[in-house]
C-alpha positions in Angstrom: -78.8 -232.9 -87.8 -80.8 -235.8 -86.4 -78.8 -239.1 -86.6 -80.5 -241.0 -83.8 -83.1 -242.8 -85.9 -86.1 -241.1 -84.1 -88.5 -239.0 -86.1 -88.1 -235.3 -86.7 -91.1 -234.5 -84.6 -89.9 -236.7 -81.7 -86.5 -235.0 -81.9 -88.2 -231.6 -81.7 -90.3 -232.8 -78.8 -87.2 -233.9 -77.0 -85.6 -230.5 -77.6 -88.7 -228.8 -76.3 -88.6 -230.9 -73.1 -84.9 -230.0 -72.6 -85.7 -226.3 -73.0 -88.5 -226.5 -70.4 -86.2 -228.5 -68.1 -83.7 -225.6 -68.3 -86.3 -223.3 -66.9 -86.7 -221.5 -70.2 -90.2 -220.5 -71.5 -90.3 -221.8 -75.1 -93.3 -219.5 -75.8 -92.7 -216.2 -74.0 -95.0 -213.2 -74.6 -92.5 -210.5 -73.7 -89.5 -209.8 -76.0 -86.2 -209.4 -74.2 -85.0 -206.9 -76.9 -86.8 -204.0 -78.5 -87.5 -205.2 -82.0 -86.9 -203.4 -85.3 -88.2 -204.5 -88.7 -85.4 -206.2 -90.6 -85.6 -203.7 -93.5 -85.0 -200.9 -91.0 -82.2 -202.7 -89.2 -79.7 -202.4 -91.9 -77.7 -199.5 -90.4 -74.1 -198.4 -90.7 -71.6 -201.2 -90.0 -70.9 -201.5 -86.3 -74.2 -200.1 -85.2 -76.2 -202.3 -82.9 -79.7 -203.5 -83.9 -82.3 -206.0 -82.7 -84.6 -208.1 -84.9 -87.1 -210.9 -84.5 -88.5 -213.4 -86.9 -88.6 -217.0 -88.2 -85.4 -218.9 -88.9 -85.6 -220.2 -92.5 -82.2 -221.9 -92.5 -79.4 -223.0 -90.1 -75.9 -223.8 -91.2 -73.4 -225.0 -88.6 -69.6 -224.7 -89.1 -68.0 -225.8 -85.8 -67.7 -222.7 -83.6 -69.9 -220.6 -85.8 -73.5 -220.9 -87.0 -75.1 -219.0 -89.9 -78.9 -218.6 -90.1 -81.4 -216.6 -92.2 -84.1 -214.9 -90.3 -87.2 -213.4 -91.9 -90.0 -211.1 -90.9 -92.7 -209.5 -93.2 -90.3 -206.7 -94.2 -87.4 -208.9 -95.4 -84.5 -211.2 -94.6 -81.1 -210.9 -93.1 -78.3 -213.4 -92.2 -77.4 -214.0 -88.5 -73.8 -214.8 -87.5 -73.5 -216.7 -84.2 -70.0 -217.1 -82.8 -69.0 -219.2 -79.8 -66.5 -216.6 -78.7 -69.3 -214.0 -78.4 -72.0 -216.2 -77.0 -69.9 -218.5 -74.7 -72.1 -220.9 -72.8 -75.3 -219.7 -74.7 -73.8 -221.1 -77.9 -74.7 -224.6 -76.7 -78.3 -223.6 -76.7 -78.3 -223.4 -80.5 -78.3 -227.2 -80.6 -81.9 -227.0 -79.4 -82.9 -224.6 -82.2 -84.3 -225.7 -85.5 -85.3 -224.2 -88.8 -88.8 -222.7 -88.4 -88.2 -221.5 -84.8 -88.8 -217.8 -84.0 -86.0 -215.9 -82.4 -85.2 -212.4 -81.2 -81.6 -211.4 -81.5 -79.4 -208.4 -80.7 -76.0 -207.6 -82.2 -73.9 -205.4 -84.5 -74.4 -205.0 -88.3 -71.4 -206.4 -90.1 -70.3 -207.6 -93.5 -68.9 -211.2 -93.5 -65.8 -212.3 -95.4 -68.2 -213.5 -98.2 -69.5 -209.9 -98.4 -73.0 -210.6 -97.0 -74.6 -208.0 -94.6 -75.3 -209.8 -91.4 -76.0 -209.4 -87.7 -73.1 -210.5 -85.4 -75.3 -211.9 -82.6 -74.4 -210.9 -79.1 -77.5 -212.4 -77.4 -80.7 -214.1 -78.5 -84.1 -215.3 -77.1 -86.2 -218.2 -78.2 -89.7 -216.9 -79.0 -91.5 -220.0 -80.4 -90.3 -223.6 -80.6 -91.8 -225.3 -83.6 -92.7 -229.0 -83.6 -93.5 -229.6 -87.3 -90.7 -229.1 -89.8 -91.2 -226.7 -92.7 -91.4 -228.0 -96.2 -88.4 -227.3 -98.4 -88.3 -223.7 -99.5 -87.0 -225.0 -102.8 -89.7 -227.5 -103.5 -92.5 -226.0 -101.5 -96.0 -227.4 -101.6 -96.9 -228.8 -105.1 -100.2 -230.6 -104.5 -103.1 -228.0 -105.0 -105.3 -229.5 -102.3 -102.3 -229.5 -99.9 -101.5 -225.9 -100.8 -105.0 -224.7 -100.1 -105.4 -226.8 -96.9 -102.0 -225.6 -95.5 -102.3 -222.1 -97.0 -100.2 -220.6 -94.2 -97.2 -222.7 -95.4 -97.9 -221.9 -99.1 -97.8 -218.2 -98.2 -94.7 -218.6 -96.0 -92.7 -220.2 -98.8 -94.1 -218.2 -101.7 -93.3 -214.5 -101.7 -95.1 -214.0 -105.1 -98.3 -215.4 -103.5 -97.9 -213.0 -100.5 -97.5 -210.1 -103.0 -100.7 -211.2 -104.7 -102.7 -210.5 -101.5 -100.9 -207.3 -100.9 -102.2 -206.2 -104.3 -105.7 -207.5 -103.5 -105.8 -205.2 -100.5 -104.8 -202.3 -102.7 -107.5 -203.3 -105.2 -110.3 -202.9 -102.7 -108.7 -199.9 -101.0 -108.3 -198.0 -104.3 -111.9 -198.8 -105.2 -113.0 -197.4 -101.9 -110.9 -194.3 -102.3 -112.3 -193.7 -105.8 -115.9 -193.8 -104.7 -115.3 -191.7 -101.6 -113.6 -189.1 -103.7 -116.7 -189.1 -105.9 -118.9 -188.3 -102.9 -120.2 -191.8 -102.1 -120.9 -192.8 -98.5 -119.8 -196.3 -97.4 -122.6 -198.2 -95.6 -123.2 -201.6 -94.0 -126.4 -203.6 -94.7 -127.6 -206.9 -93.3 -125.9 -210.2 -94.0 -128.8 -212.2 -92.6 -132.1 -211.6 -94.5 -135.7 -212.7 -94.3 -135.7 -212.5 -98.1 -132.7 -213.1 -100.2 -132.8 -210.5 -102.9 -130.9 -208.5 -105.4 -129.6 -211.3 -107.7 -130.5 -214.5 -109.4 -128.8 -217.0 -107.1 -129.5 -219.9 -104.7 -128.9 -218.7 -101.1 -127.5 -220.5 -98.0 -130.1 -221.0 -95.3 -129.3 -220.3 -91.6 -131.5 -220.8 -88.5 -131.8 -218.0 -85.9 -132.3 -219.7 -82.6 -133.5 -216.7 -80.5 -136.2 -215.8 -83.1 -136.8 -219.4 -84.2 -136.8 -218.5 -87.9 -134.9 -219.5 -91.0 -132.9 -216.7 -92.5 -130.8 -216.4 -95.7 -127.2 -215.3 -96.1 -127.3 -212.4 -98.5 -126.7 -213.0 -102.3 -126.1 -209.4 -103.2 -124.2 -206.5 -101.6 -127.3 -205.1 -100.0 -129.0 -204.1 -103.3 -132.5 -203.8 -102.0 -131.3 -202.3 -98.7 -129.2 -199.6 -100.5 -132.3 -198.8 -102.6 -134.2 -198.3 -99.4 -131.5 -195.8 -98.5 -132.3 -194.0 -101.7 -136.0 -193.8 -100.5 -134.7 -192.5 -97.2 -132.9 -189.6 -98.9 -129.3 -190.8 -99.3 -128.1 -190.1 -102.8 -124.7 -191.9 -103.2 -123.9 -195.1 -101.2 -121.7 -198.1 -101.6 -120.8 -201.2 -99.7 -117.8 -203.6 -99.9 -118.3 -206.9 -98.1 -118.9 -210.7 -98.3 -121.8 -212.3 -100.0 -122.8 -216.0 -100.4 -124.2 -218.1 -103.1 -124.9 -221.9 -102.8 -123.7 -222.7 -106.3 -120.9 -224.5 -108.2 -117.2 -224.1 -107.9 -115.2 -223.1 -111.0 -112.3 -221.0 -112.2 -114.6 -218.0 -111.9 -117.0 -218.9 -109.1 -116.9 -219.1 -105.3 -119.6 -219.7 -102.7 -118.5 -216.8 -100.5 -116.7 -213.8 -101.9 -116.2 -210.1 -101.7 -118.3 -207.7 -103.8 -118.8 -203.9 -104.2 -122.1 -202.3 -105.1 -122.9 -198.6 -105.4 -126.2 -196.8 -105.9 -126.5 -193.3 -107.2 -129.6 -191.2 -107.2 -130.6 -188.8 -110.0 -128.4 -190.7 -112.5 -129.0 -193.4 -115.1 -127.2 -196.3 -116.6 -125.4 -194.1 -119.1 -124.0 -192.0 -116.2 -123.0 -195.2 -114.4 -121.1 -196.6 -117.4 -118.9 -193.5 -117.6 -118.2 -193.8 -113.9 -117.5 -197.5 -114.0 -115.0 -197.2 -116.9 -113.2 -194.5 -115.0 -113.2 -196.6 -111.8 -111.9 -199.7 -113.5 -109.0 -197.8 -115.1 -108.2 -196.1 -111.8 -108.2 -199.3 -109.7 -106.2 -201.3 -112.3 -103.5 -198.6 -112.4 -103.4 -198.2 -108.6 -103.2 -202.0 -108.1 -101.0 -203.3 -110.9 -99.4 -200.1 -112.3 -100.7 -200.8 -115.8 -103.8 -200.9 -118.0 -102.8 -203.7 -120.4 -103.2 -207.3 -119.3 -102.9 -210.9 -120.4 -106.0 -212.7 -119.2 -106.7 -216.4 -120.0 -104.6 -216.1 -123.1 -106.3 -212.8 -124.2 -104.6 -209.5 -124.6 -106.8 -206.9 -122.9 -106.3 -203.1 -123.0 -108.4 -201.2 -120.5 -107.0 -197.9 -121.7 -108.9 -197.7 -125.0 -112.4 -196.3 -125.0 -114.9 -199.0 -124.2 -117.4 -199.9 -126.9 -121.0 -200.9 -126.5 -122.4 -204.1 -128.0 -126.1 -205.0 -128.2 -127.4 -208.2 -126.5 -129.8 -209.2 -129.2 -127.5 -208.3 -132.1 -124.6 -210.1 -130.6 -126.5 -213.4 -130.1 -127.9 -213.1 -133.6 -124.4 -212.6 -135.1 -122.9 -215.4 -133.1 -125.7 -218.0 -133.3 -128.2 -216.9 -136.0 -130.9 -216.9 -133.4 -133.1 -213.8 -133.1 -134.2 -214.0 -129.4 -137.0 -211.5 -130.1 -138.7 -213.9 -132.6 -138.2 -217.4 -131.1 -140.3 -219.2 -128.5 -139.2 -221.3 -125.6 -139.2 -224.6 -127.5 -137.0 -223.1 -130.3 -134.6 -221.8 -127.7 -134.4 -225.3 -126.1 -133.7 -226.8 -129.5 -130.8 -224.4 -130.0 -129.4 -225.2 -126.6 -129.7 -229.0 -127.2 -127.8 -228.5 -130.5 -125.1 -226.7 -128.6 -125.1 -229.3 -125.9 -126.0 -226.8 -123.2 -127.8 -228.2 -120.2 -131.1 -226.6 -119.0 -133.9 -227.5 -116.6 -137.3 -228.6 -117.8 -139.1 -225.7 -116.2 -136.7 -223.0 -117.4 -138.6 -220.0 -118.8 -137.5 -218.0 -121.9 -135.4 -215.6 -119.8 -133.3 -218.4 -118.3 -133.0 -220.1 -121.7 -131.9 -216.8 -123.4 -129.3 -216.3 -120.6 -127.9 -219.7 -121.1 -127.6 -219.1 -124.9 -125.8 -215.8 -124.2 -123.4 -217.3 -121.8 -122.4 -219.9 -124.4 -121.0 -217.2 -126.7 -119.7 -214.8 -124.1 -116.3 -216.4 -124.0 -115.6 -215.2 -127.6 -115.7 -211.6 -126.5 -112.4 -210.2 -125.3 -113.5 -206.7 -124.5 -113.5 -204.5 -122.5 -117.0 -203.7 -123.8 -120.4 -202.8 -122.3 -123.1 -205.3 -123.2 -126.4 -203.3 -123.4 -130.0 -203.9 -124.6 -130.9 -206.8 -122.3 -134.5 -208.2 -122.6 -136.7 -207.7 -119.6 -137.0 -211.4 -119.1 -133.4 -211.6 -117.8 -133.5 -208.3 -115.8 -136.1 -208.4 -113.0 -134.7 -205.3 -111.3 -133.9 -203.0 -114.2 -136.0 -200.1 -115.6 -137.6 -200.6 -119.0 -136.4 -198.6 -122.0 -138.9 -195.9 -122.7 -139.0 -196.5 -126.5 -138.5 -200.3 -126.3 -140.3 -201.6 -123.3 -139.2 -205.2 -124.1 -135.7 -204.2 -123.1 -134.2 -202.6 -120.1 -131.6 -200.0 -119.2 -128.9 -202.4 -118.1 -125.3 -203.1 -118.9 -122.6 -205.7 -118.1 -118.9 -205.2 -118.3 -117.4 -208.0 -120.5 -113.7 -208.7 -120.1 -111.8 -211.7 -121.4 -114.9 -213.7 -122.1 -116.6 -213.2 -118.7 -118.9 -210.8 -116.9 -117.0 -208.3 -114.7 -119.9 -206.3 -113.4 -123.5 -205.5 -113.7 -125.4 -202.2 -113.7 -128.9 -200.8 -114.2 -131.1 -197.9 -114.3 -132.9 -199.2 -111.3 -136.6 -200.0 -111.5 -138.5 -197.6 -109.3 -142.1 -198.3 -110.5 -143.6 -200.3 -107.6 -146.4 -201.8 -109.7 -144.0 -203.0 -112.4 -141.6 -204.3 -109.7 -144.3 -206.2 -107.9 -145.4 -207.9 -111.2 -141.8 -209.0 -112.0 -141.4 -210.3 -108.4 -144.5 -212.4 -108.8 -143.2 -213.9 -112.1 -139.9 -214.7 -110.4 -141.7 -216.3 -107.4 -143.7 -218.5 -109.8 -140.5 -219.7 -111.3 -139.1 -220.4 -107.9 -142.2 -222.3 -106.8 -141.7 -224.5 -109.9 -138.2 -225.4 -108.8 -135.9 -222.7 -110.2 -133.7 -222.1 -107.1 -131.9 -219.1 -108.8 -135.1 -217.2 -109.4 -135.6 -214.1 -107.2 -137.9 -214.1 -104.1 -140.8 -211.7 -103.8 -139.7 -209.0 -101.4 -142.9 -207.5 -100.2 -141.1 -205.0 -97.8 -139.1 -203.6 -100.7 -142.2 -203.1 -102.8 -143.8 -201.3 -99.9 -140.7 -199.0 -99.6 -140.9 -198.2 -103.4 -144.5 -197.1 -102.9 -143.2 -194.3 -100.8 -141.1 -193.2 -103.8 -137.6 -193.7 -104.9 -135.9 -191.2 -107.2 -134.2 -192.2 -110.4 -131.3 -194.4 -109.4 -128.5 -196.3 -111.1 -126.6 -199.1 -109.4 -123.6 -201.3 -110.2 -121.9 -204.3 -108.7 -118.5 -205.9 -109.2 -116.9 -208.9 -107.4 -113.4 -210.0 -106.7 -113.5 -212.0 -109.9 -112.2 -208.8 -111.5 -109.1 -208.9 -109.4 -108.5 -212.6 -110.2 -108.8 -211.8 -113.9 -106.5 -208.9 -113.8 -104.0 -211.0 -111.9 -104.6 -213.8 -114.4 -105.3 -216.3 -111.6 -108.1 -218.8 -111.0 -110.3 -217.2 -108.4 -109.5 -219.9 -105.7 -105.9 -219.0 -106.1 -106.7 -215.4 -105.3 -108.5 -216.2 -102.0 -106.5 -216.6 -98.9 -108.3 -219.6 -97.5 -110.6 -221.3 -100.1 -113.4 -223.5 -98.8 -112.4 -227.2 -98.7 -114.1 -230.4 -97.5 -113.0 -231.3 -94.0 -110.4 -234.0 -93.5 -112.0 -237.2 -92.3 
């Protein structure tokens, strides 16, 4: 305990200097003892073992010192005795909570009945200069927790477990698709044209080529469709994508997404596969199919119903989107106090109206029957060309995935791109860019294809956490 009046950090710097003056390396790269994971070190009493990890507590009682040491596998108590360590016992005065040690000794049970290691020798691996926050109080300020996420994770085992589950989430999705015959692919992150979604991209400059490029806003949608042109029939990609948009409980600027594309299948086939995949991933990750999400009780196990886009809006708002014009849509949005841009077209206005009622739908359901105005990449319904073969998974009031029968008519696709580009030229930053190269590829012929995409929002919802909480290192403003 420091009673000299100097700061904790000054005290630790003095200890560091003393260690160096003794000719001891406070940051060695070679362990003196062969290490075992703590959970594997709990052998029969009397057996010798060696562990390494961080000291989370130190308790001195004269000629004995107790300490708790942790590694990723677990925790065990260390028992240092002066009679065993002799002159080395004095070195413990230079050791603090948070330091990393390697120790060797026998597994024992103390008088208090706690399994411990009776230390025979030890090695300092890392001398820490900043004290750890209290393991009891931890980090409470959200900004502080995100900025010092490494400490938040160190002190919060439940948070660590969340990210172990997240790894299982993506791995189980990968396993599911591979078992279904899908090939994992990698497509460009930097693009000349940001395509495959309605979103505002980040811009980057390529020095060698002296051109501006975009960070992708979809998981290679237009690239994976090119692979369908090339003869691949089942592909998927899991990776990072980027959208220069707002921060909320559900939205990030860079996040992980999966998209698959499946030739000779349509959106009905895709819905069946997606329902099976969601159930498989939820069971593998969380061991259950019923969840509490944002105060809603959600049961993934029951068969998923389909609800119609137009009918749902009509039932919830009284507005028939097939019979109203843009001004009437704006009037309805104004009445509902929903913001919109002056140049928003009917598709954007309809989408805003839909999103205002989406939170009332618990699900899981498939939303179908989208109008073509809100779906520039989906195939039209044969008998109702104003609508497209598209679906969205709705879960606890939010969208949890988006799928289509993909548009493979190059003439229709080019016309829709032109309309999107006109909106973009008028100031709609979320409107899609005209991808001339993709239209050229379609002209060589793409078979019937269905596609689907889902982001890590699904994981955060199933875990019932804000999406920033379910990211290891959320983006923050730099400290000035």
